[in-house]
All heavy atoms as an XYZ file, in Angstrom:
793
protein
N       0.852     -1.171      0.000
C       0.000      0.000      0.000
C       0.897      1.232      0.000
O       1.846      1.309      0.751
C      -0.888     -0.007      1.243
C      -1.770      1.213      1.322
S      -2.824      1.371      2.792
C      -3.428     -0.235      3.081
N       0.606      2.176     -0.888
C       1.373      3.415     -0.912
C       0.420      4.604     -1.018
O      -0.632      4.517     -1.639
C       2.342      3.427     -2.086
O       1.621      3.399     -3.301
N       0.810      5.682     -0.368
C       0.038      6.914     -0.387
C       0.839      7.985     -1.127
O       2.065      8.016     -1.025
C      -0.195      7.443      1.031
C      -1.226      6.707      1.828
C      -1.430      5.352      1.696
C      -1.984      7.384      2.752
C      -2.375      4.687      2.455
C      -2.940      6.738      3.518
C      -3.131      5.391      3.373
N       0.136      8.861     -1.841
C       0.745     10.064     -2.400
C      -0.055     11.254     -1.914
O      -1.291     11.260     -1.983
C       0.783     10.038     -3.945
C       1.114     11.418     -4.506
C       1.811      9.039     -4.434
N       0.656     12.236     -1.404
C       0.066     13.513     -1.030
C       0.462     14.499     -2.117
O       1.646     14.754     -2.322
C       0.579     13.945      0.338
C       0.073     15.249      0.915
C      -1.456     15.275      0.964
C       0.642     15.467      2.303
N      -0.528     15.004     -2.862
C      -0.288     15.839     -4.037
C      -0.964     17.186     -3.840
O      -2.142     17.251     -3.490
C      -0.875     15.139     -5.273
C      -0.781     15.932     -6.539
C       0.423     16.029     -7.209
C      -1.882     16.576     -7.058
C       0.523     16.770     -8.383
C      -1.804     17.304     -8.227
C      -0.592     17.402     -8.893
N      -0.204     18.268     -4.066
C      -0.838     19.570     -3.919
C       0.101     20.746     -3.995
O       1.165     20.684     -4.607
N      -0.321     21.801     -3.340
C       0.367     23.095     -3.421
C       1.447     23.238     -2.348
O       2.019     22.252     -1.901
C      -0.653     24.231     -3.380
C      -1.616     24.156     -2.234
N      -1.234     24.235     -0.938
C      -2.960     23.970     -2.221
C      -2.278     24.149     -0.145
N      -3.351     23.967     -0.905
N       1.709     24.449     -1.922
C       2.848     24.733     -1.048
C       2.782     24.009      0.294
O       3.818     23.724      0.888
C       2.968     26.239     -0.812
O       1.788     26.739     -0.210
N       1.604     23.681      0.804
C       1.531     22.944      2.067
C       2.246     21.604      1.922
O       2.969     21.163      2.810
C       0.083     22.703      2.491
C      -0.685     23.944      2.871
C      -2.038     23.856      3.113
C      -0.085     25.179      2.986
C      -2.775     24.968      3.462
C      -0.803     26.311      3.319
C      -2.156     26.203      3.572
N       2.032     20.948      0.801
C       2.676     19.659      0.541
C       4.177     19.861      0.330
O       5.000     19.081      0.818
C       2.033     18.952     -0.669
C       2.738     17.638     -0.965
C       0.545     18.744     -0.442
N       4.519     20.924     -0.379
C       5.936     21.229     -0.612
C       6.661     21.460      0.718
O       7.774     20.974      0.920
C       6.055     22.464     -1.501
C       7.474     22.826     -1.863
C       7.496     24.042     -2.765
C       8.923     24.468     -3.062
N       8.948     25.670     -3.909
N       6.017     22.165      1.646
C       6.630     22.413      2.958
C       6.764     21.126      3.773
O       7.759     20.928      4.459
C       5.804     23.445      3.721
C       5.926     24.823      3.157
C       5.168     25.838      3.998
N       4.993     27.046      3.242
C       3.827     27.603      2.963
N       2.702     27.079      3.411
N       3.773     28.704      2.260
N       5.753     20.277      3.698
C       5.833     18.996      4.392
C       6.980     18.165      3.827
O       7.733     17.533      4.574
C       4.510     18.227      4.263
C       4.461     16.865      4.936
C       4.645     17.004      6.452
C       3.153     16.167      4.618
N       7.132     18.196      2.514
C       8.222     17.476      1.852
C       9.570     17.992      2.346
O      10.483     17.212      2.615
C       8.098     17.653      0.340
C       9.162     16.967     -0.466
C       8.913     17.215     -1.952
C       9.981     16.642     -2.820
N       9.705     16.882     -4.244
N       9.691     19.325      2.495
C      10.933     19.906      2.995
C      11.220     19.457      4.424
O      12.361     19.196      4.794
C      10.853     21.435      2.970
C      11.791     22.051      1.981
C      11.847     23.541      2.126
N      11.039     24.119      1.066
C      10.268     25.176      1.170
N      10.184     25.826      2.304
N       9.584     25.617      0.154
N      10.168     19.362      5.222
C      10.332     19.016      6.625
C      10.561     17.517      6.835
O      11.404     17.121      7.628
C       9.111     19.459      7.419
C       9.223     19.246      8.885
C       8.053     19.835      9.625
C       8.262     19.614     11.106
N       7.647     20.601     11.904
N       9.822     16.672      6.125
C       9.867     15.223      6.348
C      10.630     14.459      5.273
O      10.892     13.282      5.430
C       8.446     14.652      6.396
C       7.548     15.189      7.476
C       7.836     14.620      8.845
N       7.910     13.182      8.919
C       6.942     12.371      9.272
N       5.773     12.845      9.586
N       7.144     11.075      9.331
N      10.916     15.087      4.138
C      11.552     14.400      3.020
C      10.494     14.028      1.996
O       9.301     14.026      2.286
N      10.937     13.709      0.780
C       9.967     13.423     -0.280
C       9.243     12.106     -0.037
O       8.149     11.887     -0.539
C      10.636     13.416     -1.649
O      11.597     12.384     -1.711
N       9.863     11.216      0.732
C       9.209      9.953      1.084
C       9.436      9.690      2.567
O      10.550      9.823      3.069
C       9.756      8.805      0.252
C       9.432      8.942     -1.211
C       9.830      7.703     -1.989
O      10.794      7.048     -1.664
N       9.059      7.400     -3.012
N       8.375      9.342      3.241
C       8.465      9.002      4.653
C       7.392      7.966      4.951
O       6.594      7.614      4.092
C       8.323     10.239      5.546
C       7.068     11.031      5.321
C       5.921     10.768      6.068
C       7.028     12.037      4.377
C       4.760     11.493      5.856
C       5.873     12.774      4.170
C       4.735     12.498      4.915
N       7.391      7.468      6.164
C       6.429      6.438      6.533
C       5.567      6.936      7.682
O       6.032      7.696      8.528
C       7.149      5.149      6.931
C       7.923      4.543      5.775
C       8.627      3.274      6.202
C       9.566      2.766      5.165
N       9.074      2.027      4.107
N       4.310      6.501      7.670
C       3.400      6.799      8.774
C       2.820      5.479      9.262
O       2.787      4.495      8.534
C       2.263      7.753      8.358
C       1.421      7.152      7.222
C       2.802      9.125      7.984
C       0.149      7.911      6.921
N       2.391      5.484     10.515
C       1.724      4.304     11.042
C       0.226      4.507     10.893
O      -0.319      5.539     11.288
C       2.084      4.070     12.502
C       1.569      2.749     13.005
C       2.072      2.399     14.386
O       3.193      2.802     14.733
O       1.331      1.721     15.104
N      -0.416      3.526     10.300
C      -1.846      3.603     10.040
C      -2.465      2.257     10.376
O      -2.164      1.258      9.712
C      -2.095      3.971      8.572
C      -3.515      4.159      8.136
C      -4.117      5.393      8.810
C      -3.592      4.321      6.627
N      -3.278      2.227     11.402
C      -3.933      0.983     11.840
C      -2.919     -0.142     11.994
O      -3.062     -1.218     11.415
C      -5.052      0.594     10.881
C      -6.169      1.600     10.850
C      -7.292      1.199      9.914
O      -7.158      0.297      9.094
N      -8.411      1.875     10.036
N      -1.881      0.139     12.740
C      -0.830     -0.835     13.067
C       0.008     -1.268     11.870
O       0.726     -2.257     11.945
C      -1.425     -2.071     13.750
O      -2.113     -1.692     14.911
N      -0.091     -0.576     10.771
C       0.750     -0.859      9.604
C       1.593      0.374      9.305
O       1.161      1.499      9.516
C      -0.096     -1.189      8.380
C      -0.877     -2.467      8.499
C      -1.662     -2.741      7.245
C      -2.480     -4.008      7.418
N      -3.287     -4.291      6.249
N       2.783      0.146      8.795
C       3.637      1.251      8.367
C       3.411      1.451      6.877
O       3.548      0.511      6.082
C       5.114      0.959      8.678
C       5.985      2.079      8.153
C       5.307      0.780     10.177
N       3.024      2.666      6.508
C       2.645      2.967      5.131
C       3.582      4.028      4.565
O       3.784      5.070      5.186
C       1.186      3.493      5.083
C       0.770      3.825      3.671
C       0.234      2.492      5.709
N       4.151      3.785      3.366
C       4.988      4.816      2.743
C       4.133      5.936      2.154
O       3.082      5.683      1.559
C       5.738      4.060      1.645
C       4.896      2.879      1.333
C       4.132      2.545      2.585
N       4.611      7.160      2.340
C       3.935      8.343      1.803
C       4.933      9.100      0.929
O       6.059      9.342      1.346
C       3.434      9.274      2.925
C       2.796     10.526      2.351
C       2.463      8.547      3.845
N       4.511      9.450     -0.275
C       5.321     10.268     -1.173
C       4.653     11.622     -1.310
O       3.447     11.701     -1.540
C       5.435      9.610     -2.566
O       6.033      8.320     -2.415
C       6.267     10.448     -3.516
N       5.435     12.687     -1.164
C       4.917     14.045     -1.316
C       5.279     14.579     -2.697
O       6.440     14.555     -3.092
C       5.505     14.974     -0.259
S       4.950     14.641      1.396
N       4.276     15.070     -3.398
C       4.481     15.747     -4.671
C       3.817     17.109     -4.530
O       2.598     17.226     -4.596
C       3.873     14.957     -5.848
C       4.461     13.548     -5.925
C       4.083     15.710     -7.160
C       3.794     12.636     -6.936
N       4.629     18.136     -4.279
C       4.081     19.460     -4.025
C       4.791     20.528     -4.814
O       5.982     20.437     -5.091
N       4.039     21.547     -5.158
C       4.568     22.673     -5.923
C       3.934     23.955     -5.381
O       2.706     24.065     -5.314
C       4.206     22.487     -7.393
C       4.762     23.533     -8.314
C       4.437     23.201     -9.757
O       4.786     22.103    -10.225
O       3.827     24.065    -10.415
N       4.777     24.891     -4.992
C       4.272     26.147     -4.465
C       3.388     26.873     -5.472
O       3.693     26.942     -6.653
N       2.242     27.365     -4.990
C       1.338     28.132     -5.836
C       0.543     27.303     -6.825
O      -0.111     27.854     -7.710
N       0.573     25.978     -6.681
C      -0.106     25.124     -7.648
C      -1.615     25.378     -7.641
O      -2.239     25.459     -6.592
C       0.165     23.647     -7.342
C      -0.329     22.647     -8.375
C       0.317     22.899     -9.737
C      -0.048     21.227     -7.916
N      -2.143     25.534     -8.840
C      -3.578     25.739     -9.025
C      -4.107     24.724    -10.025
O      -3.347     24.135    -10.796
C      -3.883     27.153     -9.562
O      -3.244     27.299    -10.835
C      -3.422     28.243     -8.615
N      -5.392     24.553    -10.008
C      -6.018     23.660    -10.982
C      -5.862     24.206    -12.394
O      -5.702     23.438    -13.339
C      -7.487     23.450    -10.618
C      -7.660     22.632     -9.336
C      -9.023     22.867     -8.714
C      -7.434     21.167     -9.608
N      -5.862     25.527    -12.539
C      -5.670     26.094    -13.878
C      -4.249     25.830    -14.384
O      -4.038     25.596    -15.571
C      -5.999     27.582    -13.900
O      -5.172     28.285    -13.007
N      -3.266     25.817    -13.491
C      -1.894     25.481    -13.899
C      -1.816     24.018    -14.327
O      -1.138     23.680    -15.304
C      -0.907     25.739    -12.766
C       0.530     25.632    -13.237
C       1.556     25.753    -12.148
N       1.467     26.980    -11.394
C       2.222     27.230    -10.318
N       3.105     26.345     -9.894
N       2.095     28.355     -9.659
N      -2.524     23.155    -13.631
C      -2.554     21.741    -14.016
C      -3.214     21.588    -15.380
O      -2.730     20.837    -16.229
C      -3.286     20.897    -12.950
C      -2.443     20.843    -11.679
C      -3.568     19.489    -13.464
C      -3.148     20.225    -10.495
N      -4.313     22.300    -15.607
C      -4.994     22.226    -16.913
C      -4.099     22.707    -18.044
O      -4.189     22.218    -19.165
C      -6.282     23.054    -16.896
C      -7.459     22.328    -16.336
C      -8.766     23.029    -16.649
N      -8.760     24.459    -16.436
C      -9.046     25.062    -15.283
N      -9.368     24.361    -14.239
N      -9.019     26.374    -15.191
N      -3.212     23.659    -17.759
C      -2.318     24.192    -18.793
C      -1.231     23.181    -19.182
O      -0.766     23.192    -20.323
C      -1.671     25.494    -18.317
N      -0.830     22.321    -18.254
C       0.229     21.324    -18.526
C      -0.144     19.986    -17.899
O       0.570     19.471    -17.035
C       1.551     21.807    -17.959
C       2.030     23.096    -18.625
C       3.384     23.514    -18.176
N       4.362     22.500    -18.537
C       5.535     22.385    -17.916
N       5.861     23.174    -16.940
N       6.389     21.460    -18.289
N      -1.251     19.388    -18.297
C      -1.731     18.177    -17.624
C      -0.771     16.995    -17.704
O      -0.659     16.226    -16.746
C      -3.052     17.866    -18.329
C      -2.960     18.539    -19.650
C      -2.106     19.756    -19.425
N      -0.088     16.828    -18.807
C       0.811     15.665    -18.945
C       1.871     15.652    -17.856
O       2.216     14.599    -17.322
C       1.478     15.656    -20.309
C       0.542     15.242    -21.401
C       1.281     15.065    -22.711
N       0.329     14.745    -23.751
C       0.433     15.150    -24.973
N       1.454     15.890    -25.352
N      -0.469     14.812    -25.868
N       2.405     16.833    -17.530
C       3.447     16.932    -16.505
C       2.937     16.377    -15.174
O       3.587     15.530    -14.558
C       3.861     18.394    -16.332
C       4.773     18.649    -15.164
C       5.034     20.136    -14.995
C       5.816     20.420    -13.739
N       6.064     21.844    -13.539
N       1.774     16.825    -14.747
C       1.265     16.437    -13.433
C       0.728     15.011    -13.429
O       0.948     14.266    -12.473
C       0.213     17.446    -12.968
C       0.809     18.820    -12.847
C       0.615     19.789    -13.808
C       1.644     19.123    -11.771
C       1.202     21.036    -13.707
C       2.253     20.359    -11.664
C       2.023     21.324    -12.632
O       2.618     22.545    -12.528
N       0.058     14.618    -14.480
C      -0.432     13.243    -14.543
C       0.724     12.250    -14.623
O       0.626     11.148    -14.100
C      -1.399     13.054    -15.716
C      -2.716     13.754    -15.521
C      -3.290     14.491    -16.539
C      -3.395     13.678    -14.311
C      -4.505     15.142    -16.363
C      -4.608     14.318    -14.123
C      -5.158     15.045    -15.146
O      -6.355     15.678    -14.959
N       1.820     12.642    -15.240
C       2.988     11.766    -15.314
C       3.590     11.566    -13.923
O       3.991     10.453    -13.574
C       4.039     12.320    -16.278
C       5.255     11.433    -16.447
C       4.962     10.036    -16.989
O       3.899      9.819    -17.604
O       5.792      9.134    -16.771
N       3.665     12.633    -13.115
C       4.132     12.483    -11.732
C       3.309     11.413    -11.018
O       3.846     10.532    -10.349
C       3.952     13.781    -10.937
C       4.865     14.922    -11.273
C       4.473     16.216    -10.990
C       6.131     14.740    -11.835
C       5.296     17.294    -11.260
C       6.952     15.807    -12.111
C       6.525     17.091    -11.818
O       7.341     18.159    -12.081
N       2.000     11.510    -11.164
C       1.111     10.594    -10.455
C       1.148      9.189    -11.049
O       1.077      8.200    -10.321
C      -0.306     11.156    -10.447
C      -0.430     12.484     -9.703
C      -1.813     13.080     -9.883
C      -0.103     12.308     -8.226
N       1.288      9.099    -12.358
C       1.379      7.785    -12.989
C       2.627      7.053    -12.497
O       2.584      5.867    -12.170
C       1.410      7.912    -14.511
C       1.296      6.558    -15.227
C       1.645      6.640    -16.690
N       3.047      6.978    -16.927
C       4.087      6.166    -16.703
N       3.901      4.976    -16.217
N       5.317      6.548    -16.962
N       3.735      7.764    -12.415
C       4.979      7.147    -11.955
C       4.891      6.720    -10.492
O       5.413      5.673    -10.114
C       6.153      8.096    -12.161
C       6.570      8.227    -13.591
C       7.741      9.184    -13.771
O       8.332      9.664    -12.821
N       8.072      9.461    -15.018
N       4.234      7.523     -9.674
C       4.108      7.188     -8.251
C       3.177      5.994     -8.052
O       3.370      5.206     -7.127
C       3.595      8.396     -7.478
N       2.158      5.864     -8.893
C       1.221      4.737     -8.877
C       0.693      4.431     -7.475
O       0.812      3.311     -6.980
C       1.885      3.501     -9.486
C       0.878      2.411     -9.784
O      -0.283      2.686    -10.029
N       1.330      1.179     -9.747
N       0.093      5.414     -6.804
C      -0.351      5.187     -5.430
C      -1.639      4.369     -5.351
O      -2.459      4.390     -6.266
C      -0.609      6.604     -4.925
C      -1.071      7.336     -6.146
C      -0.225      6.768     -7.261
N      -1.784      3.692     -4.247
C      -3.055      3.045     -3.952
C      -4.044      4.093     -3.435
O      -5.232      4.050     -3.734
C      -2.860      1.949     -2.906
C      -4.094      1.148     -2.540
C      -4.653      0.438     -3.775
C      -3.769      0.134     -1.469
N      -3.512      5.062     -2.674
C      -4.321      6.148     -2.124
C      -3.699      7.475     -2.536
O      -2.499      7.687     -2.353
C      -4.392      6.067     -0.578
C      -5.157      7.242     -0.002
C      -5.012      4.747     -0.141
N      -4.519      8.353     -3.086
C      -4.077      9.696     -3.482
C      -4.826     10.718     -2.643
O      -6.058     10.744     -2.638
C      -4.351      9.935     -4.969
C      -4.052     11.326     -5.505
C      -2.568     11.660     -5.367
C      -4.500     11.437     -6.958
N      -4.071     11.543     -1.933
C      -4.653     12.625     -1.133
C      -4.339     13.918     -1.875
O      -3.177     14.231     -2.125
C      -4.061     12.644      0.285
C      -4.292     11.293      0.963
C      -4.669     13.788      1.098
C      -3.460     11.066      2.194
N      -5.389     14.653     -2.229
C      -5.242     15.860     -3.046
C      -5.473     17.091     -2.179
O      -6.513     17.220     -1.541
C      -6.242     15.843     -4.216
C      -6.015     14.607     -5.083
C      -6.130     17.122     -5.042
C      -7.105     14.385     -6.106
N      -4.487     17.984     -2.176
C      -4.587     19.247     -1.446
C      -4.490     20.380     -2.464
O      -3.427     20.941     -2.689
C      -3.474     19.336     -0.408
C      -3.588     20.560      0.476
O      -4.677     21.161      0.530
O      -2.587     20.914      1.123
N      -5.607     20.656     -3.107
C      -5.668     21.675     -4.156
C      -6.942     22.501     -4.008
O      -7.894     22.062     -3.394
C      -5.689     21.023     -5.549
C      -4.416     20.377     -6.043
C      -4.691     19.576     -7.309
C      -3.365     21.426     -6.316
N      -6.937     23.658     -4.623
C      -8.141     24.470     -4.702
C      -8.077     25.773     -3.931
O      -8.712     26.746     -4.320
N      -7.291     25.815     -2.852
C      -7.268     27.050     -2.068
C      -6.587     28.188     -2.822
O      -7.025     29.337     -2.727
C      -6.593     26.832     -0.701
O      -5.320     26.224     -0.896
C      -7.438     25.942      0.188
N      -5.543     27.901     -3.583
C      -4.911     28.959     -4.378
C      -5.848     29.458     -5.478
O      -5.832     30.635     -5.827
C      -3.599     28.475     -4.996
C      -2.516     28.308     -3.963
O      -2.470     29.007     -2.965
N      -1.645     27.347     -4.176
N      -6.660     28.557     -6.022
C      -7.626     28.955     -7.052
C      -8.633     29.939     -6.489
O      -9.062     30.867     -7.173
C      -8.368     27.727     -7.587
C      -7.448     26.754     -8.287
O      -7.216     26.942     -9.491
O      -6.961     25.827     -7.629
N      -9.027     29.741     -5.236
C     -10.037     30.604     -4.622
C      -9.527     32.010     -4.329
O     -10.322     32.902     -4.046
C     -10.558     29.963     -3.335
C     -11.392     28.700     -3.546
C     -11.668     28.028     -2.211
C     -12.682     29.022     -4.273
N      -8.201     32.217     -4.411
C      -7.635     33.554     -4.186
C      -7.931     34.504     -5.345
O      -7.854     35.712     -5.189
C      -6.128     33.468     -3.968
S      -5.690     32.624     -2.441
N      -8.257     33.969     -6.492
C      -8.553     34.787     -7.660
C      -9.967     35.346     -7.555
O     -10.915     34.627     -7.230
C      -8.429     33.941     -8.930
O      -8.866     34.686    -10.045
N     -10.112     36.620     -7.854
C     -11.433     37.269     -7.796
C     -12.360     36.781     -8.908
O     -13.562     36.916     -8.820
C     -11.287     38.783     -7.879
C     -10.603     39.380     -6.686
C     -10.447     40.873     -6.826
C      -9.680     41.421     -5.639
N      -9.457     42.861     -5.737
N     -11.783     36.208     -9.956
C     -12.578     35.775    -11.107
C     -13.074     34.337    -10.997
O     -13.679     33.826    -11.931
C     -11.756     35.910    -12.392
C     -11.302     37.331    -12.624
O     -11.952     38.262    -12.192
N     -10.178     37.483    -13.288
N     -12.793     33.678     -9.883
C     -13.148     32.273     -9.723
C     -14.099     32.124     -8.540
O     -13.889     32.717     -7.493
C     -11.877     31.415     -9.485
C     -12.226     29.969     -9.244
C     -10.924     31.538    -10.658
N     -15.140     31.316     -8.735
C     -16.036     31.055     -7.615
C     -15.882     29.592     -7.180
O     -15.330     28.768     -7.918
C     -17.488     31.412     -7.964
C     -18.094     30.501     -9.003
O     -18.035     29.282     -8.881
N     -18.697     31.076    -10.037
N     -16.366     29.240     -5.996
C     -16.196     27.877     -5.489
C     -16.768     26.794     -6.410
O     -16.208     25.698     -6.492
C     -16.933     27.902     -4.145
C     -16.861     29.328     -3.715
C     -16.950     30.122     -4.986
N     -17.846     27.082     -7.111
C     -18.409     26.083     -8.025
C     -17.451     25.770     -9.165
O     -17.353     24.621     -9.607
C     -19.750     26.553     -8.580
C     -20.830     26.552     -7.519
O     -20.793     25.772     -6.573
N     -21.787     27.449     -7.655
N     -16.744     26.784     -9.657
C     -15.759     26.563    -10.719
C     -14.600     25.701    -10.211
O     -14.115     24.818    -10.920
C     -15.222     27.893    -11.244
C     -16.220     28.696    -12.036
C     -15.707     30.091    -12.333
O     -15.256     30.796    -11.428
N     -15.779     30.485    -13.594
N     -14.163     25.988     -8.988
C     -13.067     25.208     -8.399
C     -13.518     23.758     -8.215
O     -12.779     22.822     -8.537
C     -12.598     25.819     -7.063
C     -11.571     24.927     -6.381
C     -12.020     27.206     -7.293
N     -14.709     23.568     -7.725
C     -15.251     22.217     -7.547
C     -15.288     21.475     -8.884
O     -14.853     20.321     -8.983
C     -16.646     22.289     -6.930
C     -17.326     20.959     -6.842
N     -18.279     20.564     -7.742
C     -17.161     19.937     -5.978
C     -18.687     19.352     -7.432
N     -18.029     18.950     -6.369
N     -15.782     22.122     -9.894
C     -15.867     21.508    -11.216
C     -14.480     21.150    -11.750
O     -14.266     20.054    -12.291
C     -16.581     22.456    -12.179
O     -16.644     21.906    -13.459
N     -13.520     22.057    -11.590
C     -12.146     21.805    -12.051
C     -11.512     20.654    -11.286
O     -10.797     19.828    -11.868
C     -11.282     23.052    -11.885
O     -11.702     24.064    -12.756
N     -11.769     20.586     -9.989
C     -11.223     19.498     -9.183
C     -11.830     18.155     -9.599
O     -11.121     17.155     -9.729
C     -11.458     19.762     -7.700
C     -10.776     18.840     -6.715
C      -9.282     18.744     -6.957
C     -11.050     19.303     -5.298
N     -13.124     18.139     -9.859
C     -13.774     16.907    -10.337
C     -13.205     16.490    -11.692
O     -12.958     15.293    -11.914
C     -15.285     17.108    -10.440
S     -16.101     17.189     -8.838
N     -12.985     17.445    -12.590
C     -12.384     17.145    -13.890
C     -10.994     16.542    -13.722
O     -10.629     15.565    -14.391
C     -12.301     18.386    -14.768
C     -13.647     18.898    -15.234
O     -14.648     18.147    -15.128
O     -13.708     20.060    -15.686
N     -10.202     17.134    -12.815
C      -8.854     16.647    -12.555
C      -8.902     15.188    -12.081
O      -8.173     14.329    -12.583
C      -8.167     17.531    -11.514
C      -6.876     16.976    -10.994
C      -5.737     16.963    -11.781
C      -6.802     16.454     -9.717
C      -4.546     16.438    -11.315
C      -5.617     15.926     -9.233
C      -4.488     15.918    -10.030
N      -9.760     14.903    -11.124
C      -9.862     13.551    -10.583
C     -10.332     12.573    -11.658
O      -9.804     11.465    -11.780
C     -10.797     13.526     -9.350
C     -11.112     12.100     -8.915
C     -10.174     14.314     -8.204
N     -11.301     12.983    -12.460
C     -11.822     12.109    -13.500
C     -10.730     11.720    -14.503
O     -10.710     10.608    -15.007
C     -12.980     12.801    -14.215
C     -13.596     11.960    -15.305
C     -14.439     10.902    -14.994
C     -13.308     12.213    -16.640
C     -14.992     10.120    -15.996
C     -13.857     11.427    -17.648
C     -14.690     10.388    -17.318
O     -15.227      9.609    -18.294
N      -9.823     12.640    -14.786
C      -8.777     12.408    -15.786
C      -7.522     11.728    -15.226
O      -6.579     11.465    -15.961
C      -8.370     13.726    -16.439
C      -9.472     14.369    -17.253
C      -9.904     13.513    -18.435
O      -9.040     12.840    -19.049
O     -11.109     13.486    -18.733
N      -7.513     11.438    -13.938
C      -6.336     10.796    -13.342
C      -6.043      9.467    -14.022
O      -6.965      8.751    -14.408
C      -6.564     10.541    -11.847
C      -6.439     11.745    -10.934
C      -6.941     11.390     -9.542
C      -5.021     12.251    -10.893
N      -4.752      9.133    -14.130
C      -4.401      7.822    -14.680
C      -5.002      6.729    -13.810
O      -4.986      6.805    -12.599
C      -2.868      7.793    -14.610
C      -2.446      9.189    -14.378
C      -3.592      9.915    -13.751
N      -5.549      5.731    -14.447
C      -6.168      4.619    -13.724
C      -5.114      3.591    -13.360
O      -4.160      3.383    -14.086
C      -7.274      3.965    -14.568
C      -8.304      4.926    -15.119
C      -9.063      5.637    -14.047
C     -10.143      6.530    -14.593
N      -9.886      7.925    -14.585
N      -5.299      2.952    -12.252
C      -4.388      1.873    -11.808
C      -4.645      0.632    -12.596
O      -5.689      0.287    -12.962
C      -4.619      1.563    -10.349
C      -3.872      2.508     -9.447
C      -3.853      1.943     -8.106
N      -2.550      1.340     -8.084
C      -1.989      0.728     -7.095
N      -2.598      0.557     -6.048
N      -0.803      0.227     -7.146
C-alpha cells in the first residue's frame, strides 16, 4: 500500500520538513507516503500542462491519493467555489487509472 500527497505549497513544505518519502503508522501498519508538491499550484496550472502532473502521479502509482488543491484557485477574484469544484472533479476524472 502506498500513499501520495499531491498539492500546493503545504505539501511542498511537508516534503521539505519530512523528506519526499516518509512512513506513517496507520492501523498498526507502516505505510509509505510520497509528497508531490509545488508552491502556488492551481487547478488552472494543471490544466495548462496536464501531462506533466499526470505523469508524476502515474509514476508514483499510489493506492491512495490525497489531493490538497483548490485554495490557491479561490484567491482569484474571477473564480467562484463552483468553478473550483468543477475543475477538481475534472482533474480527478482524468487521473491515470491503476
